[in-house]
All heavy atoms as TSV, in Angstrom:
chain	resi	resn	atom	element	x	y	z
A	1	MET	N	N	105.296	98.635	116.796
A	1	MET	CA	C	104.163	98.616	115.837
A	1	MET	C	C	104.293	99.819	114.932
A	1	MET	O	O	104.682	100.955	115.392
A	1	MET	CB	C	102.823	98.570	116.559
A	1	MET	CG	C	102.448	97.254	117.069
A	1	MET	SD	S	100.725	97.281	117.594
A	1	MET	CE	C	100.076	96.697	116.066
A	2	GLU	N	N	103.866	99.621	113.709
A	2	GLU	CA	C	103.791	100.751	112.801
A	2	GLU	C	C	102.600	101.640	113.139
A	2	GLU	O	O	101.559	101.128	113.486
A	2	GLU	CB	C	103.721	100.282	111.428
A	2	GLU	CG	C	104.977	99.657	110.966
A	2	GLU	CD	C	104.886	99.316	109.457
A	2	GLU	OE1	O	104.101	99.844	108.771
A	2	GLU	OE2	O	105.648	98.446	109.056
A	3	SER	N	N	102.737	102.895	112.860
A	3	SER	CA	C	101.507	103.758	113.072
A	3	SER	C	C	100.419	103.492	112.015
A	3	SER	O	O	100.757	102.872	110.958
A	3	SER	CB	C	101.909	105.246	112.997
A	3	SER	OG	O	102.264	105.611	111.646
A	4	LEU	N	N	99.287	103.940	112.268
A	4	LEU	CA	C	98.180	103.698	111.299
A	4	LEU	C	C	98.417	104.397	110.028
A	4	LEU	O	O	98.099	103.839	108.943
A	4	LEU	CB	C	96.803	104.142	111.951
A	4	LEU	CG	C	95.564	103.900	111.165
A	4	LEU	CD1	C	95.378	102.419	110.869
A	4	LEU	CD2	C	94.366	104.438	111.920
A	5	LYS	N	N	98.990	105.553	110.063
A	5	LYS	CA	C	99.247	106.360	108.827
A	5	LYS	C	C	100.247	105.654	107.961
A	5	LYS	O	O	100.114	105.576	106.736
A	5	LYS	CB	C	99.714	107.806	109.166
A	5	LYS	CG	C	98.731	108.635	109.683
A	5	LYS	CD	C	99.252	110.070	109.839
A	5	LYS	CE	C	98.186	111.035	110.356
A	5	LYS	NZ	N	98.597	112.367	110.386
A	6	LYS	N	N	101.349	105.032	108.513
A	6	LYS	CA	C	102.290	104.270	107.774
A	6	LYS	C	C	101.653	103.122	107.052
A	6	LYS	O	O	101.966	102.784	105.949
A	6	LYS	CB	C	103.522	103.962	108.631
A	6	LYS	CG	C	104.452	105.006	108.863
A	6	LYS	CD	C	105.653	104.565	109.600
A	6	LYS	CE	C	106.574	105.706	109.851
A	6	LYS	NZ	N	107.864	105.243	110.500
A	7	ARG	N	N	100.755	102.365	107.837
A	7	ARG	CA	C	100.209	101.141	107.253
A	7	ARG	C	C	99.346	101.595	106.160
A	7	ARG	O	O	99.218	100.876	105.091
A	7	ARG	CB	C	99.447	100.431	108.367
A	7	ARG	CG	C	100.262	99.553	109.253
A	7	ARG	CD	C	99.555	98.668	110.122
A	7	ARG	NE	N	98.640	99.476	110.975
A	7	ARG	CZ	C	97.541	98.965	111.570
A	7	ARG	NH1	N	97.265	97.730	111.293
A	7	ARG	NH2	N	96.824	99.781	112.276
A	8	ARG	N	N	98.521	102.594	106.324
A	8	ARG	CA	C	97.638	103.048	105.237
A	8	ARG	C	C	98.456	103.569	104.022
A	8	ARG	O	O	98.077	103.214	102.859
A	8	ARG	CB	C	96.789	104.180	105.740
A	8	ARG	CG	C	95.609	103.735	106.638
A	8	ARG	CD	C	94.734	104.922	107.045
A	8	ARG	NE	N	93.605	104.420	107.769
A	8	ARG	CZ	C	92.742	105.257	108.351
A	8	ARG	NH1	N	92.921	106.554	108.328
A	8	ARG	NH2	N	91.853	104.774	109.139
A	9	ALA	N	N	99.525	104.210	104.274
A	9	ALA	CA	C	100.374	104.633	103.116
A	9	ALA	C	C	100.938	103.500	102.379
A	9	ALA	O	O	100.875	103.445	101.107
A	9	ALA	CB	C	101.479	105.555	103.645
A	10	LYS	N	N	101.377	102.452	103.068
A	10	LYS	CA	C	101.928	101.274	102.397
A	10	LYS	C	C	100.821	100.561	101.630
A	10	LYS	O	O	101.098	100.052	100.530
A	10	LYS	CB	C	102.518	100.329	103.403
A	10	LYS	CG	C	103.848	100.820	103.949
A	10	LYS	CD	C	104.482	99.752	104.910
A	10	LYS	CE	C	105.871	100.328	105.412
A	10	LYS	NZ	N	106.413	99.308	106.289
A	11	THR	N	N	99.622	100.511	102.206
A	11	THR	CA	C	98.517	99.822	101.519
A	11	THR	C	C	98.129	100.554	100.255
A	11	THR	O	O	97.863	99.975	99.185
A	11	THR	CB	C	97.273	99.705	102.412
A	11	THR	OG1	O	97.642	99.162	103.653
A	11	THR	CG2	C	96.146	99.027	101.792
A	12	ILE	N	N	98.118	101.902	100.345
A	12	ILE	CA	C	97.802	102.689	99.158
A	12	ILE	C	C	98.784	102.567	98.080
A	12	ILE	O	O	98.499	102.346	96.891
A	12	ILE	CB	C	97.606	104.149	99.484
A	12	ILE	CG1	C	96.362	104.486	100.465
A	12	ILE	CG2	C	97.659	105.136	98.273
A	12	ILE	CD1	C	96.309	105.767	101.040
A	13	ILE	N	N	100.006	102.627	98.382
A	13	ILE	CA	C	101.163	102.430	97.429
A	13	ILE	C	C	101.086	100.995	96.836
A	13	ILE	O	O	101.226	100.890	95.564
A	13	ILE	CB	C	102.438	102.580	98.117
A	13	ILE	CG1	C	102.645	104.035	98.460
A	13	ILE	CG2	C	103.651	102.106	97.172
A	13	ILE	CD1	C	103.836	104.382	99.294
A	14	LEU	N	N	100.827	99.974	97.529
A	14	LEU	CA	C	100.743	98.661	97.036
A	14	LEU	C	C	99.567	98.461	96.133
A	14	LEU	O	O	99.668	97.940	95.014
A	14	LEU	CB	C	100.571	97.645	98.240
A	14	LEU	CG	C	100.391	96.155	97.848
A	14	LEU	CD1	C	101.594	95.643	97.154
A	14	LEU	CD2	C	100.059	95.319	98.992
A	15	LEU	N	N	98.442	98.878	96.476
A	15	LEU	CA	C	97.165	98.800	95.688
A	15	LEU	C	C	97.342	99.651	94.406
A	15	LEU	O	O	96.958	99.202	93.315
A	15	LEU	CB	C	95.935	99.306	96.400
A	15	LEU	CG	C	95.462	98.347	97.575
A	15	LEU	CD1	C	94.352	98.994	98.315
A	15	LEU	CD2	C	95.155	96.975	97.074
A	16	SER	N	N	97.974	100.799	94.461
A	16	SER	CA	C	98.211	101.603	93.275
A	16	SER	C	C	99.147	100.920	92.319
A	16	SER	O	O	98.954	100.925	91.135
A	16	SER	CB	C	98.758	102.975	93.660
A	16	SER	OG	O	97.845	103.701	94.412
A	17	THR	N	N	100.192	100.300	92.857
A	17	THR	CA	C	101.199	99.677	91.999
A	17	THR	C	C	100.538	98.487	91.343
A	17	THR	O	O	100.773	98.212	90.134
A	17	THR	CB	C	102.390	99.129	92.880
A	17	THR	OG1	O	102.925	100.279	93.567
A	17	THR	CG2	C	103.406	98.469	92.072
A	18	ILE	N	N	99.746	97.666	92.117
A	18	ILE	CA	C	99.105	96.548	91.478
A	18	ILE	C	C	98.050	97.009	90.378
A	18	ILE	O	O	97.985	96.394	89.333
A	18	ILE	CB	C	98.262	95.746	92.594
A	18	ILE	CG1	C	99.333	95.058	93.509
A	18	ILE	CG2	C	97.374	94.647	91.973
A	18	ILE	CD1	C	98.710	94.484	94.753
A	19	TRP	N	N	97.321	98.070	90.703
A	19	TRP	CA	C	96.312	98.576	89.680
A	19	TRP	C	C	97.056	98.935	88.347
A	19	TRP	O	O	96.673	98.543	87.228
A	19	TRP	CB	C	95.604	99.722	90.175
A	19	TRP	CG	C	94.634	100.221	89.257
A	19	TRP	CD1	C	94.843	101.294	88.250
A	19	TRP	CD2	C	93.281	99.780	89.017
A	19	TRP	NE1	N	93.701	101.427	87.574
A	19	TRP	CE2	C	92.752	100.585	87.975
A	19	TRP	CE3	C	92.472	98.834	89.622
A	19	TRP	CZ2	C	91.456	100.370	87.519
A	19	TRP	CZ3	C	91.180	98.661	89.132
A	19	TRP	CH2	C	90.737	99.406	88.047
A	20	PHE	N	N	98.120	99.705	88.406
A	20	PHE	CA	C	98.799	100.203	87.243
A	20	PHE	C	C	99.517	98.969	86.543
A	20	PHE	O	O	99.584	98.952	85.254
A	20	PHE	CB	C	99.865	101.335	87.489
A	20	PHE	CG	C	99.183	102.578	87.802
A	20	PHE	CD1	C	99.168	103.143	88.991
A	20	PHE	CD2	C	98.478	103.202	86.731
A	20	PHE	CE1	C	98.565	104.436	89.208
A	20	PHE	CE2	C	97.914	104.494	86.951
A	20	PHE	CZ	C	97.867	105.038	88.200
A	21	ALA	N	N	100.028	97.995	87.289
A	21	ALA	CA	C	100.695	96.860	86.618
A	21	ALA	C	C	99.635	96.012	85.865
A	21	ALA	O	O	99.999	95.497	84.819
A	21	ALA	CB	C	101.375	96.056	87.657
A	22	ILE	N	N	98.514	95.873	86.456
A	22	ILE	CA	C	97.470	95.128	85.768
A	22	ILE	C	C	96.939	95.819	84.583
A	22	ILE	O	O	96.587	95.228	83.533
A	22	ILE	CB	C	96.299	94.665	86.762
A	22	ILE	CG1	C	96.890	93.678	87.755
A	22	ILE	CG2	C	95.160	94.154	86.027
A	22	ILE	CD1	C	95.915	93.467	88.884
A	23	ALA	N	N	96.848	97.119	84.644
A	23	ALA	CA	C	96.194	97.967	83.545
A	23	ALA	C	C	97.089	98.007	82.302
A	23	ALA	O	O	96.603	98.113	81.228
A	23	ALA	CB	C	95.962	99.295	84.058
A	24	ILE	N	N	98.432	97.861	82.479
A	24	ILE	CA	C	99.343	97.874	81.287
A	24	ILE	C	C	99.373	96.627	80.548
A	24	ILE	O	O	99.532	95.568	81.223
A	24	ILE	CB	C	100.729	98.320	81.815
A	24	ILE	CG1	C	100.794	99.706	82.339
A	24	ILE	CG2	C	101.741	98.275	80.633
A	24	ILE	CD1	C	102.040	100.135	82.928
A	25	PRO	N	N	99.171	96.617	79.300
A	25	PRO	CA	C	99.263	95.322	78.533
A	25	PRO	C	C	100.758	94.798	78.400
A	25	PRO	O	O	101.490	95.177	77.544
A	25	PRO	CB	C	98.678	95.633	77.208
A	25	PRO	CG	C	98.972	97.091	76.986
A	25	PRO	CD	C	98.923	97.714	78.437
A	26	LEU	N	N	101.081	93.944	79.276
A	26	LEU	CA	C	102.471	93.444	79.374
A	26	LEU	C	C	102.997	92.761	78.153
A	26	LEU	O	O	104.091	93.063	77.756
A	26	LEU	CB	C	102.714	92.567	80.573
A	26	LEU	CG	C	102.574	93.298	81.924
A	26	LEU	CD1	C	102.700	92.275	83.037
A	26	LEU	CD2	C	103.620	94.397	82.083
A	27	PRO	N	N	102.303	91.913	77.489
A	27	PRO	CA	C	102.783	91.292	76.246
A	27	PRO	C	C	103.132	92.377	75.167
A	27	PRO	O	O	104.094	92.139	74.397
A	27	PRO	CB	C	101.688	90.338	75.759
A	27	PRO	CG	C	100.846	90.100	77.029
A	27	PRO	CD	C	100.966	91.269	77.804
A	28	PHE	N	N	102.349	93.342	75.139
A	28	PHE	CA	C	102.579	94.449	74.105
A	28	PHE	C	C	103.931	95.174	74.444
A	28	PHE	O	O	104.537	95.744	73.488
A	28	PHE	CB	C	101.409	95.392	74.084
A	28	PHE	CG	C	101.272	96.237	72.915
A	28	PHE	CD1	C	101.535	95.749	71.642
A	28	PHE	CD2	C	100.930	97.564	73.083
A	28	PHE	CE1	C	101.441	96.488	70.582
A	28	PHE	CE2	C	100.901	98.369	71.929
A	28	PHE	CZ	C	101.088	97.865	70.696
A	29	LEU	N	N	104.352	95.214	75.687
A	29	LEU	CA	C	105.556	95.873	76.076
A	29	LEU	C	C	106.819	95.128	75.675
A	29	LEU	O	O	107.840	95.678	75.397
A	29	LEU	CB	C	105.623	96.212	77.612
A	29	LEU	CG	C	104.612	97.203	78.073
A	29	LEU	CD1	C	104.702	97.228	79.583
A	29	LEU	CD2	C	104.769	98.550	77.489
A	30	TYR	N	N	106.747	93.805	75.621
A	30	TYR	CA	C	107.861	93.036	75.325
A	30	TYR	C	C	108.160	92.929	73.869
A	30	TYR	O	O	109.335	92.814	73.415
A	30	TYR	CB	C	107.754	91.579	75.898
A	30	TYR	CG	C	107.853	91.539	77.377
A	30	TYR	CD1	C	106.744	91.184	78.140
A	30	TYR	CD2	C	109.034	91.964	78.011
A	30	TYR	CE1	C	106.858	91.199	79.554
A	30	TYR	CE2	C	109.073	91.863	79.393
A	30	TYR	CZ	C	107.982	91.467	80.171
A	30	TYR	OH	O	108.101	91.579	81.524
A	31	ASN	N	N	107.171	92.927	73.019
A	31	ASN	CA	C	107.292	92.661	71.583
A	31	ASN	C	C	106.541	93.664	70.862
A	31	ASN	O	O	105.417	93.519	70.397
A	31	ASN	CB	C	106.873	91.262	71.211
A	31	ASN	CG	C	107.216	90.977	69.781
A	31	ASN	OD1	O	108.000	91.651	69.174
A	31	ASN	ND2	N	106.620	89.812	69.340
A	32	VAL	N	N	107.070	94.919	70.733
A	32	VAL	CA	C	106.415	96.069	70.061
A	32	VAL	C	C	107.013	96.170	68.624
A	32	VAL	O	O	108.191	96.494	68.440
A	32	VAL	CB	C	106.568	97.326	70.794
A	32	VAL	CG1	C	105.918	98.438	70.143
A	32	VAL	CG2	C	106.063	97.176	72.173
A	33	PRO	N	N	106.192	96.018	67.602
A	33	PRO	CA	C	106.713	96.233	66.273
A	33	PRO	C	C	106.975	97.708	66.075
A	33	PRO	O	O	106.353	98.558	66.754
A	33	PRO	CB	C	105.537	95.808	65.315
A	33	PRO	CG	C	104.601	95.081	66.147
A	33	PRO	CD	C	104.881	95.420	67.576
A	34	GLU	N	N	107.876	98.063	65.182
A	34	GLU	CA	C	108.287	99.413	64.930
A	34	GLU	C	C	107.087	100.402	64.663
A	34	GLU	O	O	106.949	101.518	65.163
A	34	GLU	CB	C	109.307	99.509	63.869
A	34	GLU	CG	C	110.041	100.837	63.779
A	34	GLU	CD	C	110.861	101.188	65.031
A	34	GLU	OE1	O	111.430	100.235	65.521
A	34	GLU	OE2	O	110.958	102.296	65.392
A	35	GLU	N	N	106.213	99.964	63.895
A	35	GLU	CA	C	105.058	100.745	63.385
A	35	GLU	C	C	104.018	100.886	64.562
A	35	GLU	O	O	103.092	101.777	64.422
A	35	GLU	CB	C	104.417	100.264	62.193
A	35	GLU	CG	C	103.807	98.874	62.237
A	35	GLU	CD	C	104.838	97.795	61.962
A	35	GLU	OE1	O	105.984	98.041	61.618
A	35	GLU	OE2	O	104.462	96.586	62.004
A	36	ALA	N	N	104.061	100.031	65.526
A	36	ALA	CA	C	103.004	100.119	66.590
A	36	ALA	C	C	103.537	100.947	67.829
A	36	ALA	O	O	102.740	101.139	68.843
A	36	ALA	CB	C	102.703	98.701	67.106
A	37	THR	N	N	104.723	101.541	67.782
A	37	THR	CA	C	105.239	102.221	68.916
A	37	THR	C	C	104.365	103.485	69.298
A	37	THR	O	O	104.106	103.712	70.493
A	37	THR	CB	C	106.706	102.624	68.682
A	37	THR	OG1	O	107.504	101.487	68.383
A	37	THR	CG2	C	107.301	103.403	69.880
A	38	PRO	N	N	103.957	104.261	68.348
A	38	PRO	CA	C	103.114	105.420	68.736
A	38	PRO	C	C	101.836	104.941	69.252
A	38	PRO	O	O	101.167	105.625	70.199
A	38	PRO	CB	C	102.875	106.151	67.363
A	38	PRO	CG	C	103.927	105.741	66.440
A	38	PRO	CD	C	104.284	104.328	66.921
A	39	GLN	N	N	101.279	103.947	68.815
A	39	GLN	CA	C	100.015	103.346	69.426
A	39	GLN	C	C	100.246	102.894	70.822
A	39	GLN	O	O	99.379	103.009	71.642
A	39	GLN	CB	C	99.470	102.133	68.554
A	39	GLN	CG	C	99.032	102.563	67.150
A	39	GLN	CD	C	98.681	101.390	66.351
A	39	GLN	OE1	O	98.858	100.222	66.754
A	39	GLN	NE2	N	98.145	101.641	65.177
A	40	LEU	N	N	101.425	102.316	71.107
A	40	LEU	CA	C	101.684	101.913	72.458
A	40	LEU	C	C	101.755	103.024	73.381
A	40	LEU	O	O	101.095	103.001	74.414
A	40	LEU	CB	C	103.059	101.134	72.491
A	40	LEU	CG	C	103.583	100.803	73.863
A	40	LEU	CD1	C	102.764	99.765	74.553
A	40	LEU	CD2	C	105.047	100.371	73.806
A	41	PHE	N	N	102.410	104.201	73.025
A	41	PHE	CA	C	102.520	105.332	73.893
A	41	PHE	C	C	101.008	105.908	74.111
A	41	PHE	O	O	100.721	106.344	75.239
A	41	PHE	CB	C	103.421	106.391	73.289
A	41	PHE	CG	C	104.821	105.923	73.287
A	41	PHE	CD1	C	105.628	106.100	72.251
A	41	PHE	CD2	C	105.355	105.256	74.415
A	41	PHE	CE1	C	106.985	105.700	72.180
A	41	PHE	CE2	C	106.709	104.891	74.363
A	41	PHE	CZ	C	107.422	105.035	73.273
A	42	THR	N	N	100.190	105.929	73.114
A	42	THR	CA	C	98.907	106.480	73.250
A	42	THR	C	C	98.056	105.571	74.165
A	42	THR	O	O	97.368	106.032	75.037
A	42	THR	CB	C	98.164	106.602	71.901
A	42	THR	OG1	O	98.960	107.318	70.943
A	42	THR	CG2	C	96.817	107.096	72.010
A	43	LEU	N	N	98.202	104.235	73.984
A	43	LEU	CA	C	97.400	103.261	74.878
A	43	LEU	C	C	97.868	103.464	76.295
A	43	LEU	O	O	97.016	103.394	77.186
A	43	LEU	CB	C	97.761	101.905	74.365
A	43	LEU	CG	C	97.014	100.760	75.130
A	43	LEU	CD1	C	95.592	100.828	74.947
A	43	LEU	CD2	C	97.500	99.425	74.594
A	44	ILE	N	N	99.190	103.529	76.560
A	44	ILE	CA	C	99.636	103.652	77.994
A	44	ILE	C	C	99.139	105.008	78.594
A	44	ILE	O	O	98.679	104.997	79.718
A	44	ILE	CB	C	101.182	103.604	77.966
A	44	ILE	CG1	C	101.618	102.132	77.725
A	44	ILE	CG2	C	101.736	103.999	79.378
A	44	ILE	CD1	C	103.090	101.977	77.626
A	45	GLN	N	N	99.064	106.125	77.874
A	45	GLN	CA	C	98.577	107.363	78.282
A	45	GLN	C	C	97.113	107.232	78.585
A	45	GLN	O	O	96.666	107.756	79.634
A	45	GLN	CB	C	98.817	108.451	77.301
A	45	GLN	CG	C	100.215	108.862	77.091
A	45	GLN	CD	C	100.466	109.814	75.975
A	45	GLN	OE1	O	99.567	110.100	75.183
A	45	GLN	NE2	N	101.723	110.134	75.799
A	46	ILE	N	N	96.298	106.578	77.713
A	46	ILE	CA	C	94.938	106.410	77.986
A	46	ILE	C	C	94.681	105.567	79.187
A	46	ILE	O	O	93.822	105.927	80.065
A	46	ILE	CB	C	94.201	105.783	76.803
A	46	ILE	CG1	C	94.216	106.847	75.580
A	46	ILE	CG2	C	92.786	105.400	77.118
A	46	ILE	CD1	C	93.722	106.201	74.331
A	47	LEU	N	N	95.425	104.482	79.328
A	47	LEU	CA	C	95.293	103.586	80.556
A	47	LEU	C	C	95.616	104.372	81.871
A	47	LEU	O	O	94.955	104.115	82.818
A	47	LEU	CB	C	96.068	102.369	80.383
A	47	LEU	CG	C	95.632	101.354	79.427
A	47	LEU	CD1	C	96.600	100.220	79.170
A	47	LEU	CD2	C	94.180	100.808	79.754
A	48	GLY	N	N	96.650	105.102	81.731
A	48	GLY	CA	C	97.074	106.019	82.905
A	48	GLY	C	C	95.937	106.981	83.343
A	48	GLY	O	O	95.668	107.102	84.500
A	49	LEU	N	N	95.356	107.595	82.349
A	49	LEU	CA	C	94.339	108.587	82.690
A	49	LEU	C	C	93.091	107.894	83.215
A	49	LEU	O	O	92.448	108.444	84.097
A	49	LEU	CB	C	94.035	109.449	81.461
A	49	LEU	CG	C	95.036	110.465	81.014
A	49	LEU	CD1	C	94.674	111.154	79.685
A	49	LEU	CD2	C	95.172	111.507	82.097
A	50	ILE	N	N	92.768	106.824	82.655
A	50	ILE	CA	C	91.595	106.105	83.150
A	50	ILE	C	C	91.810	105.581	84.520
A	50	ILE	O	O	90.916	105.496	85.333
A	50	ILE	CB	C	91.219	104.887	82.191
A	50	ILE	CG1	C	90.702	105.433	80.867
A	50	ILE	CG2	C	90.267	103.912	82.733
A	50	ILE	CD1	C	90.496	104.418	79.757
A	51	SER	N	N	93.051	105.182	84.859
A	51	SER	CA	C	93.356	104.581	86.211
A	51	SER	C	C	93.279	105.631	87.299
A	51	SER	O	O	93.064	105.345	88.446
A	51	SER	CB	C	94.654	103.892	86.137
A	51	SER	OG	O	94.622	102.819	85.292
A	52	ILE	N	N	93.572	106.839	86.974
A	52	ILE	CA	C	93.701	107.918	88.081
A	52	ILE	C	C	92.411	108.009	88.975
A	52	ILE	O	O	92.689	108.017	90.204
A	52	ILE	CB	C	94.094	109.276	87.521
A	52	ILE	CG1	C	95.538	109.188	86.900
A	52	ILE	CG2	C	93.928	110.473	88.510
A	52	ILE	CD1	C	95.942	110.371	86.148
A	53	PRO	N	N	91.253	108.083	88.412
A	53	PRO	CA	C	90.099	108.187	89.300
A	53	PRO	C	C	89.926	106.937	90.233
A	53	PRO	O	O	89.557	107.127	91.392
A	53	PRO	CB	C	88.900	108.263	88.340
A	53	PRO	CG	C	89.429	108.686	87.088
A	53	PRO	CD	C	90.804	108.170	87.085
A	54	PHE	N	N	90.239	105.746	89.737
A	54	PHE	CA	C	90.053	104.567	90.549
A	54	PHE	C	C	91.141	104.546	91.646
A	54	PHE	O	O	90.792	104.186	92.813
A	54	PHE	CB	C	90.244	103.362	89.654
A	54	PHE	CG	C	89.089	103.160	88.749
A	54	PHE	CD1	C	89.302	103.341	87.354
A	54	PHE	CD2	C	87.891	102.768	89.138
A	54	PHE	CE1	C	88.305	103.210	86.510
A	54	PHE	CE2	C	86.833	102.655	88.370
A	54	PHE	CZ	C	87.029	102.807	86.946
A	55	VAL	N	N	92.324	105.012	91.388
A	55	VAL	CA	C	93.333	105.127	92.423
A	55	VAL	C	C	92.955	106.144	93.436
A	55	VAL	O	O	93.138	106.003	94.719
A	55	VAL	CB	C	94.755	105.415	91.758
A	55	VAL	CG1	C	95.724	105.680	92.853
A	55	VAL	CG2	C	95.255	104.183	90.976
A	56	ALA	N	N	92.394	107.251	93.042
A	56	ALA	CA	C	91.998	108.298	93.931
A	56	ALA	C	C	90.867	107.803	94.830
A	56	ALA	O	O	90.799	108.119	95.985
A	56	ALA	CB	C	91.518	109.509	93.062
A	57	LEU	N	N	89.891	107.050	94.319
A	57	LEU	CA	C	88.785	106.577	95.147
A	57	LEU	C	C	89.386	105.505	96.122
A	57	LEU	O	O	88.936	105.565	97.268
A	57	LEU	CB	C	87.783	105.846	94.197
A	57	LEU	CG	C	86.858	106.692	93.513
A	57	LEU	CD1	C	85.960	105.867	92.530
A	57	LEU	CD2	C	85.976	107.473	94.464
A	58	GLY	N	N	90.309	104.718	95.704
A	58	GLY	CA	C	90.952	103.830	96.621
A	58	GLY	C	C	91.610	104.499	97.871
A	58	GLY	O	O	91.566	104.133	98.900
A	59	ILE	N	N	92.390	105.626	97.516
A	59	ILE	CA	C	93.094	106.397	98.497
A	59	ILE	C	C	91.939	107.046	99.350
A	59	ILE	O	O	92.128	107.023	100.698
A	59	ILE	CB	C	93.883	107.493	97.871
A	59	ILE	CG1	C	95.119	106.785	97.171
A	59	ILE	CG2	C	94.382	108.503	98.945
A	59	ILE	CD1	C	95.893	107.795	96.265
A	60	ALA	N	N	90.923	107.662	98.844
A	60	ALA	CA	C	89.981	108.301	99.693
A	60	ALA	C	C	89.235	107.311	100.561
A	60	ALA	O	O	88.995	107.602	101.768
A	60	ALA	CB	C	88.822	108.996	98.785
A	61	TRP	N	N	88.952	106.111	100.050
A	61	TRP	CA	C	88.238	105.121	100.892
A	61	TRP	C	C	89.148	104.571	101.888
A	61	TRP	O	O	88.688	104.013	103.015
A	61	TRP	CB	C	87.570	104.136	100.004
A	61	TRP	CG	C	86.407	104.515	99.227
A	61	TRP	CD1	C	85.710	105.665	99.483
A	61	TRP	CD2	C	85.850	103.944	98.072
A	61	TRP	NE1	N	84.720	105.778	98.480
A	61	TRP	CE2	C	84.826	104.774	97.635
A	61	TRP	CE3	C	86.218	102.868	97.262
A	61	TRP	CZ2	C	83.997	104.509	96.504
A	61	TRP	CZ3	C	85.503	102.593	96.206
A	61	TRP	CH2	C	84.348	103.399	95.805
A	62	THR	N	N	90.435	104.452	101.674
A	62	THR	CA	C	91.428	103.928	102.665
A	62	THR	C	C	91.575	104.977	103.799
A	62	THR	O	O	91.610	104.596	104.956
A	62	THR	CB	C	92.787	103.680	101.985
A	62	THR	OG1	O	92.518	102.703	100.991
A	62	THR	CG2	C	93.731	103.084	103.077
A	63	LEU	N	N	91.531	106.263	103.427
A	63	LEU	CA	C	91.781	107.223	104.446
A	63	LEU	C	C	90.471	107.532	105.228
A	63	LEU	O	O	90.542	107.819	106.440
A	63	LEU	CB	C	92.288	108.535	103.784
A	63	LEU	CG	C	93.657	108.466	103.183
A	63	LEU	CD1	C	94.081	109.777	102.527
A	63	LEU	CD2	C	94.718	108.023	104.141
A	64	LYS	N	N	89.314	107.497	104.584
A	64	LYS	CA	C	88.066	107.726	105.208
A	64	LYS	C	C	87.045	106.680	104.814
A	64	LYS	O	O	86.260	106.765	103.941
A	64	LYS	CB	C	87.558	109.077	104.888
A	64	LYS	CG	C	88.327	110.237	105.390
A	64	LYS	CD	C	87.517	111.490	105.313
A	64	LYS	CE	C	88.305	112.619	105.981
A	64	LYS	NZ	N	87.651	113.294	106.968
A	65	PRO	N	N	87.083	105.573	105.523
A	65	PRO	CA	C	86.196	104.406	105.163
A	65	PRO	C	C	84.723	104.729	105.235
A	65	PRO	O	O	83.924	104.181	104.494
A	65	PRO	CB	C	86.510	103.339	106.226
A	65	PRO	CG	C	87.774	103.688	106.812
A	65	PRO	CD	C	87.933	105.159	106.651
A	66	GLU	N	N	84.362	105.741	105.970
A	66	GLU	CA	C	82.902	106.111	106.042
A	66	GLU	C	C	82.421	106.605	104.752
A	66	GLU	O	O	81.129	106.643	104.541
A	66	GLU	CB	C	82.640	107.099	107.223
A	66	GLU	CG	C	83.341	108.443	107.030
A	66	GLU	CD	C	84.697	108.490	107.712
A	66	GLU	OE1	O	85.272	107.369	108.097
A	66	GLU	OE2	O	85.320	109.597	107.670
A	67	LEU	N	N	83.279	107.074	103.883
A	67	LEU	CA	C	82.778	107.525	102.593
A	67	LEU	C	C	82.348	106.422	101.661
A	67	LEU	O	O	81.545	106.712	100.771
A	67	LEU	CB	C	83.989	108.263	101.832
A	67	LEU	CG	C	84.467	109.601	102.393
A	67	LEU	CD1	C	85.731	109.985	101.646
A	67	LEU	CD2	C	83.457	110.606	102.403
A	68	ALA	N	N	82.676	105.258	101.949
A	68	ALA	CA	C	82.229	104.117	101.107
A	68	ALA	C	C	80.866	103.614	101.508
A	68	ALA	O	O	80.278	102.700	100.847
A	68	ALA	CB	C	83.215	102.999	101.207
A	69	GLN	N	N	80.333	104.103	102.594
A	69	GLN	CA	C	79.023	103.593	103.040
A	69	GLN	C	C	77.859	104.398	102.450
A	69	GLN	O	O	77.840	105.416	102.138
A	69	GLN	CB	C	78.902	103.710	104.587
A	69	GLN	CG	C	79.909	102.717	105.178
A	69	GLN	CD	C	79.868	102.796	106.672
A	69	GLN	OE1	O	79.183	103.579	107.169
A	69	GLN	NE2	N	80.658	101.931	107.356
């Protein structure tokens, strides 16, 4: 059996990956007009910064579930 720490780490990595994948506008990544490229980089940076607190809360609540009560 895997240790509790390894399971928690895998869960945190999985949830973080899912969160960032959902937050990025995928259609915009496949077909970016030349003039929209700077806007794309700005949008990705904003989405990344907005996502950090939610990922941090998920990590904190996974490691210490009593904080969510």
